[in-house]
PDB file with one MODEL, atoms N, CA, C and O in Angstrom:
MODEL        1
ATOM      1  N   MET A   1     -35.349 -41.638  81.763  1.00  0.00           N
ATOM      2  CA  MET A   1     -35.693 -42.502  80.637  1.00  0.00           C
ATOM      3  C   MET A   1     -34.686 -43.659  80.514  1.00  0.00           C
ATOM      4  O   MET A   1     -35.031 -44.753  80.068  1.00  0.00           O
ATOM      5  N   LYS A   2     -33.464 -43.399  80.911  1.00  0.00           N
ATOM      6  CA  LYS A   2     -32.457 -44.461  80.834  1.00  0.00           C
ATOM      7  C   LYS A   2     -32.844 -45.657  81.713  1.00  0.00           C
ATOM      8  O   LYS A   2     -32.656 -46.814  81.337  1.00  0.00           O
ATOM      9  N   ASN A   3     -33.386 -45.344  82.888  1.00  0.00           N
ATOM     10  CA  ASN A   3     -33.802 -46.367  83.825  1.00  0.00           C
ATOM     11  C   ASN A   3     -34.969 -47.188  83.266  1.00  0.00           C
ATOM     12  O   ASN A   3     -35.029 -48.402  83.460  1.00  0.00           O
ATOM     13  N   ILE A   4     -35.869 -46.534  82.591  1.00  0.00           N
ATOM     14  CA  ILE A   4     -37.023 -47.219  81.990  1.00  0.00           C
ATOM     15  C   ILE A   4     -36.554 -48.169  80.896  1.00  0.00           C
ATOM     16  O   ILE A   4     -37.021 -49.304  80.805  1.00  0.00           O
ATOM     17  N   TYR A   5     -35.616 -47.692  80.058  1.00  0.00           N
ATOM     18  CA  TYR A   5     -35.073 -48.551  78.994  1.00  0.00           C
ATOM     19  C   TYR A   5     -34.323 -49.761  79.581  1.00  0.00           C
ATOM     20  O   TYR A   5     -34.399 -50.869  79.049  1.00  0.00           O
ATOM     21  N   GLN A   6     -33.607 -49.529  80.675  1.00  0.00           N
ATOM     22  CA  GLN A   6     -32.923 -50.648  81.343  1.00  0.00           C
ATOM     23  C   GLN A   6     -33.913 -51.678  81.845  1.00  0.00           C
ATOM     24  O   GLN A   6     -33.707 -52.880  81.678  1.00  0.00           O
ATOM     25  N   ASN A   7     -34.990 -51.209  82.463  1.00  0.00           N
ATOM     26  CA  ASN A   7     -35.989 -52.138  83.016  1.00  0.00           C
ATOM     27  C   ASN A   7     -36.682 -52.942  81.921  1.00  0.00           C
ATOM     28  O   ASN A   7     -36.884 -54.149  82.055  1.00  0.00           O
ATOM     29  N   ILE A   8     -37.038 -52.269  80.853  1.00  0.00           N
ATOM     30  CA  ILE A   8     -37.713 -52.957  79.736  1.00  0.00           C
ATOM     31  C   ILE A   8     -36.775 -53.978  79.112  1.00  0.00           C
ATOM     32  O   ILE A   8     -37.173 -55.112  78.843  1.00  0.00           O
ATOM     33  N   SER A   9     -35.531 -53.578  78.883  1.00  0.00           N
ATOM     34  CA  SER A   9     -34.552 -54.488  78.281  1.00  0.00           C
ATOM     35  C   SER A   9     -34.295 -55.710  79.170  1.00  0.00           C
ATOM     36  O   SER A   9     -34.221 -56.838  78.682  1.00  0.00           O
ATOM     37  N   LEU A  10     -34.164 -55.478  80.449  1.00  0.00           N
ATOM     38  CA  LEU A  10     -33.915 -56.601  81.369  1.00  0.00           C
ATOM     39  C   LEU A  10     -35.091 -57.559  81.389  1.00  0.00           C
ATOM     40  O   LEU A  10     -34.911 -58.772  81.282  1.00  0.00           O
ATOM     41  N   ALA A  11     -36.284 -57.023  81.523  1.00  0.00           N
ATOM     42  CA  ALA A  11     -37.437 -57.898  81.625  1.00  0.00           C
ATOM     43  C   ALA A  11     -37.679 -58.675  80.316  1.00  0.00           C
ATOM     44  O   ALA A  11     -37.876 -59.890  80.340  1.00  0.00           O
ATOM     45  N   LEU A  12     -37.662 -57.980  79.200  1.00  0.00           N
ATOM     46  CA  LEU A  12     -37.909 -58.678  77.933  1.00  0.00           C
ATOM     47  C   LEU A  12     -36.775 -59.611  77.564  1.00  0.00           C
ATOM     48  O   LEU A  12     -37.001 -60.663  76.965  1.00  0.00           O
ATOM     49  N   GLY A  13     -35.570 -59.237  77.914  1.00  0.00           N
ATOM     50  CA  GLY A  13     -34.415 -60.095  77.604  1.00  0.00           C
ATOM     51  C   GLY A  13     -34.478 -61.393  78.341  1.00  0.00           C
ATOM     52  O   GLY A  13     -34.248 -62.447  77.749  1.00  0.00           O
ATOM     53  N   LEU A  14     -34.787 -61.355  79.640  1.00  0.00           N
ATOM     54  CA  LEU A  14     -34.913 -62.586  80.397  1.00  0.00           C
ATOM     55  C   LEU A  14     -36.068 -63.441  79.919  1.00  0.00           C
ATOM     56  O   LEU A  14     -35.965 -64.666  79.868  1.00  0.00           O
ATOM     57  N   LYS A  15     -37.153 -62.799  79.575  1.00  0.00           N
ATOM     58  CA  LYS A  15     -38.321 -63.554  79.087  1.00  0.00           C
ATOM     59  C   LYS A  15     -37.957 -64.255  77.758  1.00  0.00           C
ATOM     60  O   LYS A  15     -38.320 -65.412  77.546  1.00  0.00           O
ATOM     61  N   ALA A  16     -37.262 -63.566  76.898  1.00  0.00           N
ATOM     62  CA  ALA A  16     -36.876 -64.153  75.593  1.00  0.00           C
ATOM     63  C   ALA A  16     -35.912 -65.336  75.784  1.00  0.00           C
ATOM     64  O   ALA A  16     -36.052 -66.368  75.128  1.00  0.00           O
ATOM     65  N   VAL A  17     -34.942 -65.177  76.679  1.00  0.00           N
ATOM     66  CA  VAL A  17     -33.981 -66.268  76.925  1.00  0.00           C
ATOM     67  C   VAL A  17     -34.715 -67.504  77.445  1.00  0.00           C
ATOM     68  O   VAL A  17     -34.504 -68.612  76.952  1.00  0.00           O
ATOM     69  N   PHE A  18     -35.565 -67.309  78.428  1.00  0.00           N
ATOM     70  CA  PHE A  18     -36.247 -68.480  79.008  1.00  0.00           C
ATOM     71  C   PHE A  18     -37.328 -69.012  78.111  1.00  0.00           C
ATOM     72  O   PHE A  18     -37.654 -70.195  78.204  1.00  0.00           O
ATOM     73  N   LEU A  19     -37.909 -68.197  77.236  1.00  0.00           N
ATOM     74  CA  LEU A  19     -38.867 -68.714  76.262  1.00  0.00           C
ATOM     75  C   LEU A  19     -38.161 -69.692  75.321  1.00  0.00           C
ATOM     76  O   LEU A  19     -38.662 -70.785  75.060  1.00  0.00           O
ATOM     77  N   VAL A  20     -36.998 -69.289  74.817  1.00  0.00           N
ATOM     78  CA  VAL A  20     -36.275 -70.141  73.892  1.00  0.00           C
ATOM     79  C   VAL A  20     -35.744 -71.387  74.576  1.00  0.00           C
ATOM     80  O   VAL A  20     -35.876 -72.491  74.048  1.00  0.00           O
ATOM     81  N   THR A  21     -35.139 -71.218  75.756  1.00  0.00           N
ATOM     82  CA  THR A  21     -34.563 -72.398  76.422  1.00  0.00           C
ATOM     83  C   THR A  21     -35.647 -73.371  76.920  1.00  0.00           C
ATOM     84  O   THR A  21     -35.415 -74.578  76.989  1.00  0.00           O
ATOM     85  N   THR A  22     -36.804 -72.851  77.256  1.00  0.00           N
ATOM     86  CA  THR A  22     -37.908 -73.760  77.661  1.00  0.00           C
ATOM     87  C   THR A  22     -38.429 -74.537  76.457  1.00  0.00           C
ATOM     88  O   THR A  22     -38.722 -75.729  76.561  1.00  0.00           O
ATOM     89  N   HIS A  23     -38.544 -73.869  75.327  1.00  0.00           N
ATOM     90  CA  HIS A  23     -39.005 -74.577  74.118  1.00  0.00           C
ATOM     91  C   HIS A  23     -38.008 -75.621  73.644  1.00  0.00           C
ATOM     92  O   HIS A  23     -38.389 -76.639  73.067  1.00  0.00           O
ATOM     93  N   LEU A  24     -36.704 -75.357  73.895  1.00  0.00           N
ATOM     94  CA  LEU A  24     -35.682 -76.317  73.514  1.00  0.00           C
ATOM     95  C   LEU A  24     -35.540 -77.449  74.534  1.00  0.00           C
ATOM     96  O   LEU A  24     -34.858 -78.439  74.272  1.00  0.00           O
ATOM     97  N   GLY A  25     -36.169 -77.305  75.670  1.00  0.00           N
ATOM     98  CA  GLY A  25     -36.117 -78.349  76.686  1.00  0.00           C
ATOM     99  C   GLY A  25     -34.931 -78.235  77.627  1.00  0.00           C
ATOM    100  O   GLY A  25     -34.665 -79.152  78.404  1.00  0.00           O
ATOM    101  N   ILE A  26     -34.227 -77.136  77.568  1.00  0.00           N
ATOM    102  CA  ILE A  26     -33.052 -76.909  78.428  1.00  0.00           C
ATOM    103  C   ILE A  26     -33.498 -76.562  79.831  1.00  0.00           C
ATOM    104  O   ILE A  26     -32.931 -77.045  80.811  1.00  0.00           O
ATOM    105  N   THR A  27     -34.508 -75.732  79.924  1.00  0.00           N
ATOM    106  CA  THR A  27     -35.024 -75.330  81.253  1.00  0.00           C
ATOM    107  C   THR A  27     -36.491 -75.777  81.337  1.00  0.00           C
ATOM    108  O   THR A  27     -37.153 -76.067  80.340  1.00  0.00           O
ATOM    109  N   SER A  28     -36.949 -75.813  82.586  1.00  0.00           N
ATOM    110  CA  SER A  28     -38.348 -76.226  82.790  1.00  0.00           C
ATOM    111  C   SER A  28     -39.234 -74.987  82.860  1.00  0.00           C
ATOM    112  O   SER A  28     -38.755 -73.858  82.961  1.00  0.00           O
ATOM    113  N   LEU A  29     -40.513 -75.229  82.805  1.00  0.00           N
ATOM    114  CA  LEU A  29     -41.458 -74.122  82.906  1.00  0.00           C
ATOM    115  C   LEU A  29     -41.352 -73.461  84.273  1.00  0.00           C
ATOM    116  O   LEU A  29     -41.496 -72.244  84.392  1.00  0.00           O
ATOM    117  N   TRP A  30     -41.098 -74.267  85.311  1.00  0.00           N
ATOM    118  CA  TRP A  30     -40.993 -73.664  86.647  1.00  0.00           C
ATOM    119  C   TRP A  30     -39.755 -72.770  86.772  1.00  0.00           C
ATOM    120  O   TRP A  30     -39.789 -71.762  87.478  1.00  0.00           O
ATOM    121  N   MET A  31     -38.679 -73.129  86.099  1.00  0.00           N
ATOM    122  CA  MET A  31     -37.501 -72.247  86.102  1.00  0.00           C
ATOM    123  C   MET A  31     -37.819 -70.942  85.388  1.00  0.00           C
ATOM    124  O   MET A  31     -37.362 -69.882  85.816  1.00  0.00           O
ATOM    125  N   ALA A  32     -38.587 -70.996  84.317  1.00  0.00           N
ATOM    126  CA  ALA A  32     -38.973 -69.779  83.612  1.00  0.00           C
ATOM    127  C   ALA A  32     -39.879 -68.896  84.483  1.00  0.00           C
ATOM    128  O   ALA A  32     -39.775 -67.670  84.464  1.00  0.00           O
ATOM    129  N   ILE A  33     -40.750 -69.533  85.228  1.00  0.00           N
ATOM    130  CA  ILE A  33     -41.630 -68.755  86.118  1.00  0.00           C
ATOM    131  C   ILE A  33     -40.817 -68.076  87.216  1.00  0.00           C
ATOM    132  O   ILE A  33     -41.062 -66.915  87.546  1.00  0.00           O
ATOM    133  N   MET A  34     -39.847 -68.802  87.783  1.00  0.00           N
ATOM    134  CA  MET A  34     -38.995 -68.212  88.811  1.00  0.00           C
ATOM    135  C   MET A  34     -38.130 -67.108  88.244  1.00  0.00           C
ATOM    136  O   MET A  34     -37.896 -66.108  88.922  1.00  0.00           O
ATOM    137  N   ALA A  35     -37.644 -67.257  87.016  1.00  0.00           N
ATOM    138  CA  ALA A  35     -36.839 -66.218  86.397  1.00  0.00           C
ATOM    139  C   ALA A  35     -37.710 -64.968  86.150  1.00  0.00           C
ATOM    140  O   ALA A  35     -37.238 -63.842  86.306  1.00  0.00           O
ATOM    141  N   ASP A  36     -38.942 -65.168  85.776  1.00  0.00           N
ATOM    142  CA  ASP A  36     -39.841 -64.037  85.567  1.00  0.00           C
ATOM    143  C   ASP A  36     -40.103 -63.316  86.884  1.00  0.00           C
ATOM    144  O   ASP A  36     -40.155 -62.086  86.911  1.00  0.00           O
ATOM    145  N   THR A  37     -40.265 -64.038  87.947  1.00  0.00           N
ATOM    146  CA  THR A  37     -40.454 -63.430  89.253  1.00  0.00           C
ATOM    147  C   THR A  37     -39.205 -62.668  89.666  1.00  0.00           C
ATOM    148  O   THR A  37     -39.279 -61.554  90.184  1.00  0.00           O
ATOM    149  N   GLY A  38     -38.050 -63.295  89.424  1.00  0.00           N
ATOM    150  CA  GLY A  38     -36.789 -62.626  89.722  1.00  0.00           C
ATOM    151  C   GLY A  38     -36.580 -61.374  88.914  1.00  0.00           C
ATOM    152  O   GLY A  38     -36.049 -60.385  89.420  1.00  0.00           O
ATOM    153  N   ALA A  39     -36.995 -61.402  87.654  1.00  0.00           N
ATOM    154  CA  ALA A  39     -36.897 -60.216  86.824  1.00  0.00           C
ATOM    155  C   ALA A  39     -37.771 -59.089  87.328  1.00  0.00           C
ATOM    156  O   ALA A  39     -37.389 -57.920  87.264  1.00  0.00           O
ATOM    157  N   ALA A  40     -38.951 -59.440  87.833  1.00  0.00           N
ATOM    158  CA  ALA A  40     -39.835 -58.431  88.394  1.00  0.00           C
ATOM    159  C   ALA A  40     -39.237 -57.780  89.627  1.00  0.00           C
ATOM    160  O   ALA A  40     -39.381 -56.577  89.842  1.00  0.00           O
ATOM    161  N   VAL A  41     -38.561 -58.594  90.437  1.00  0.00           N
ATOM    162  CA  VAL A  41     -37.880 -58.058  91.633  1.00  0.00           C
ATOM    163  C   VAL A  41     -36.723 -57.137  91.210  1.00  0.00           C
ATOM    164  O   VAL A  41     -36.567 -56.050  91.766  1.00  0.00           O
ATOM    165  N   LEU A  42     -35.921 -57.561  90.240  1.00  0.00           N
ATOM    166  CA  LEU A  42     -34.810 -56.740  89.777  1.00  0.00           C
ATOM    167  C   LEU A  42     -35.287 -55.416  89.147  1.00  0.00           C
ATOM    168  O   LEU A  42     -34.682 -54.365  89.360  1.00  0.00           O
ATOM    169  N   VAL A  43     -36.351 -55.484  88.389  1.00  0.00           N
ATOM    170  CA  VAL A  43     -36.895 -54.261  87.790  1.00  0.00           C
ATOM    171  C   VAL A  43     -37.409 -53.321  88.874  1.00  0.00           C
ATOM    172  O   VAL A  43     -37.205 -52.110  88.790  1.00  0.00           O
ATOM    173  N   THR A  44     -38.059 -53.855  89.869  1.00  0.00           N
ATOM    174  CA  THR A  44     -38.577 -53.039  90.974  1.00  0.00           C
ATOM    175  C   THR A  44     -37.430 -52.400  91.738  1.00  0.00           C
ATOM    176  O   THR A  44     -37.486 -51.208  92.037  1.00  0.00           O
ATOM    177  N   LEU A  45     -36.394 -53.161  92.059  1.00  0.00           N
ATOM    178  CA  LEU A  45     -35.245 -52.612  92.769  1.00  0.00           C
ATOM    179  C   LEU A  45     -34.539 -51.544  91.932  1.00  0.00           C
ATOM    180  O   LEU A  45     -34.089 -50.533  92.471  1.00  0.00           O
ATOM    181  N   ASN A  46     -34.442 -51.759  90.642  1.00  0.00           N
ATOM    182  CA  ASN A  46     -33.811 -50.772  89.749  1.00  0.00           C
ATOM    183  C   ASN A  46     -34.652 -49.483  89.727  1.00  0.00           C
ATOM    184  O   ASN A  46     -34.102 -48.382  89.714  1.00  0.00           O
ATOM    185  N   ALA A  47     -35.953 -49.623  89.724  1.00  0.00           N
ATOM    186  CA  ALA A  47     -36.828 -48.458  89.705  1.00  0.00           C
ATOM    187  C   ALA A  47     -36.784 -47.701  91.014  1.00  0.00           C
ATOM    188  O   ALA A  47     -36.967 -46.484  91.034  1.00  0.00           O
ATOM    189  N   LEU A  48     -36.542 -48.406  92.107  1.00  0.00           N
ATOM    190  CA  LEU A  48     -36.485 -47.733  93.406  1.00  0.00           C
ATOM    191  C   LEU A  48     -35.278 -46.811  93.519  1.00  0.00           C
ATOM    192  O   LEU A  48     -35.247 -45.945  94.394  1.00  0.00           O
ATOM    193  N   ARG A  49     -34.293 -46.980  92.659  1.00  0.00           N
ATOM    194  CA  ARG A  49     -33.147 -46.070  92.645  1.00  0.00           C
ATOM    195  C   ARG A  49     -33.580 -44.642  92.300  1.00  0.00           C
ATOM    196  O   ARG A  49     -32.906 -43.682  92.673  1.00  0.00           O
ATOM    197  N   LEU A  50     -34.685 -44.504  91.602  1.00  0.00           N
ATOM    198  CA  LEU A  50     -35.152 -43.169  91.206  1.00  0.00           C
ATOM    199  C   LEU A  50     -35.641 -42.370  92.415  1.00  0.00           C
ATOM    200  O   LEU A  50     -35.715 -41.143  92.346  1.00  0.00           O
ATOM    201  N   LEU A  51     -35.973 -43.031  93.507  1.00  0.00           N
ATOM    202  CA  LEU A  51     -36.427 -42.304  94.681  1.00  0.00           C
ATOM    203  C   LEU A  51     -35.339 -41.429  95.269  1.00  0.00           C
ATOM    204  O   LEU A  51     -35.638 -40.397  95.869  1.00  0.00           O
ATOM    205  N   SER A  52     -34.063 -41.823  95.111  1.00  0.00           N
ATOM    206  CA  SER A  52     -32.974 -41.038  95.645  1.00  0.00           C
ATOM    207  C   SER A  52     -32.411 -40.048  94.634  1.00  0.00           C
ATOM    208  O   SER A  52     -31.442 -39.352  94.937  1.00  0.00           O
ATOM    209  N   TYR A  53     -32.987 -39.971  93.455  1.00  0.00           N
ATOM    210  CA  TYR A  53     -32.496 -39.060  92.413  1.00  0.00           C
ATOM    211  C   TYR A  53     -32.880 -37.627  92.752  1.00  0.00           C
ATOM    212  O   TYR A  53     -34.037 -37.327  93.049  1.00  0.00           O
ATOM    213  N   LYS A  54     -31.885 -36.753  92.702  1.00  0.00           N
ATOM    214  CA  LYS A  54     -32.130 -35.330  92.937  1.00  0.00           C
ATOM    215  C   LYS A  54     -31.624 -34.560  91.724  1.00  0.00           C
ATOM    216  O   LYS A  54     -30.414 -34.459  91.520  1.00  0.00           O
ATOM    217  N   PRO A  55     -32.522 -34.022  90.925  1.00  0.00           N
ATOM    218  CA  PRO A  55     -32.094 -33.309  89.722  1.00  0.00           C
ATOM    219  C   PRO A  55     -31.335 -32.029  90.060  1.00  0.00           C
ATOM    220  O   PRO A  55     -31.595 -31.383  91.075  1.00  0.00           O
ATOM    221  N   LYS A  56     -30.396 -31.679  89.192  1.00  0.00           N
ATOM    222  CA  LYS A  56     -29.643 -30.453  89.352  1.00  0.00           C
ATOM    223  C   LYS A  56     -30.488 -29.293  88.867  1.00  0.00           C
ATOM    224  O   LYS A  56     -31.139 -29.388  87.827  1.00  0.00           O
ATOM    225  N   ARG A  57     -30.483 -28.210  89.604  1.00  0.00           N
ATOM    226  CA  ARG A  57     -31.293 -27.048  89.208  1.00  0.00           C
ATOM    227  C   ARG A  57     -30.453 -25.964  88.640  1.00  0.00           C
ATOM    228  O   ARG A  57     -30.974 -24.916  88.256  1.00  0.00           O
TER     229      ARG A  57
ENDMDL
END
């Protein structure tokens, strides 16, 4: 569950930052699109860590 919360926080956090900065004119729409794509890659890589998880029995 910790991994899921990390992924959600990362994705929504980056979206929120670029939403605000794009509306303020600091970043462009294309930068926001690239950041969203980058966030998807980071979330996927973070989720792939679960493949090596071995629970203690």
